[in-house]
C-alpha positions as CSV (number, residue, x, y, z in Angstrom):
1,M,-52.4,-171.7,19.5
2,Q,-52.5,-173.4,16.2
3,I,-54.9,-174.7,14.0
4,P,-54.5,-178.1,13.0
5,S,-53.7,-178.7,9.1
6,G,-55.8,-180.7,6.7
7,G,-58.9,-179.5,8.2
8,A,-59.1,-182.4,10.7
9,S,-60.2,-181.6,14.3
10,P,-57.9,-183.0,17.0
11,Y,-60.9,-183.6,19.0
12,V,-62.4,-187.1,18.8
13,P,-65.8,-187.2,20.4
14,P,-66.1,-190.0,23.1
15,T,-68.3,-192.9,21.8
16,S,-70.6,-194.9,24.1
17,Q,-72.0,-197.0,21.3
18,T,-70.4,-198.2,17.9
19,S,-72.0,-197.7,14.6
20,A,-72.9,-201.4,14.6
21,T,-74.6,-201.3,18.0
22,M,-76.6,-198.1,17.2
23,T,-80.3,-198.2,16.3
24,P,-81.4,-197.0,12.8
25,V,-83.1,-194.2,14.5
26,A,-80.0,-193.0,16.1
27,K,-77.9,-193.0,13.3
28,K,-76.9,-189.3,12.0
29,T,-76.0,-188.1,8.8
30,A,-72.4,-186.9,8.2
31,G,-73.6,-183.1,8.3
32,E,-75.1,-183.8,11.7
33,T,-72.2,-185.7,12.9
34,A,-69.8,-183.0,11.8
35,V,-72.1,-180.1,13.5
36,D,-72.3,-182.0,16.9
37,D,-68.5,-182.6,16.6
38,F,-68.0,-178.8,16.1
39,R,-70.2,-177.8,18.9
40,A,-68.5,-180.2,21.3
41,Y,-65.5,-178.8,20.1
42,A,-66.1,-175.3,20.6
43,Q,-67.7,-175.7,24.0
44,M,-64.3,-177.3,25.4
45,T,-62.1,-175.0,27.4
46,P,-58.8,-174.3,26.0
47,A,-57.0,-176.5,28.1
48,E,-59.3,-179.4,26.9
49,K,-58.7,-178.4,23.3
50,M,-54.9,-178.3,24.0
51,R,-55.1,-181.9,25.7
52,A,-57.2,-183.1,22.7
53,A,-54.6,-181.6,20.4
54,I,-51.7,-183.2,22.1
55,L,-53.6,-186.6,22.3
56,G,-54.5,-186.3,18.5
57,S,-50.8,-185.8,17.8
58,L,-49.7,-188.9,19.9
59,D,-52.7,-190.8,17.7
60,L,-54.6,-191.4,20.8
61,T,-57.9,-190.5,22.4
62,E,-59.4,-190.7,25.7
63,D,-60.8,-194.1,25.4
64,K,-57.4,-195.6,24.2
65,L,-55.8,-193.8,27.1
66,K,-58.3,-195.0,29.3
67,A,-57.9,-198.4,28.0
68,M,-54.0,-198.6,28.8
69,D,-52.5,-200.2,31.7
70,P,-51.7,-198.1,34.6
71,K,-47.9,-197.8,33.9
72,E,-48.1,-197.0,30.3
73,R,-50.9,-194.5,31.0
74,E,-48.8,-192.8,33.6
75,K,-45.9,-192.4,31.0
76,V,-48.1,-190.9,28.5
77,E,-49.9,-188.6,31.2
78,A,-46.4,-187.4,32.0
79,K,-45.5,-186.7,28.3
80,I,-48.9,-184.8,28.0
81,K,-47.9,-182.6,30.8
82,E,-44.5,-181.9,29.5
83,L,-45.9,-181.0,25.9
84,I,-48.4,-178.7,27.6
85,K,-45.8,-177.2,29.9
86,E,-43.6,-176.6,26.6
87,K,-46.6,-174.8,24.6
88,V,-47.6,-172.8,27.6
89,Q,-44.0,-171.6,27.9
90,E,-43.7,-170.9,24.1
91,A,-47.0,-168.9,24.1
92,T,-45.6,-166.7,27.3
93,E,-42.1,-166.3,26.1
94,K,-41.1,-162.7,24.7
95,K,-40.9,-163.1,21.1
96,T,-37.5,-161.2,19.9
97,G,-37.1,-159.5,16.6
98,V,-40.7,-158.7,16.1
99,A,-40.4,-155.1,17.3
100,I,-37.1,-153.1,17.4
101,D,-36.6,-150.2,20.0
102,I,-33.6,-148.4,18.8
103,K,-32.2,-145.7,21.0
104,V,-30.3,-142.8,19.0
């Protein structure tokens, strides 16, 4: 599995409140938010991380996906399944040229 470049996490935590509706006490500093984001990402299963990375590559979040109409969402879910299948196959394929067994 590849680590995204640019230091950006593909995980976008779900938000139940926007910053405009949060009370001043509930606001967190950038450092606390980053730590919380890291902890949430670290607790994800490999499948959840893969899905989050794919959603990020499609410029989507779970919230945006939920807001789509059912037909469009079905198309995106099919695309996600196909991309996951490709990544799993790519990871399990025998890599050629890595080691050579020469019999003389």
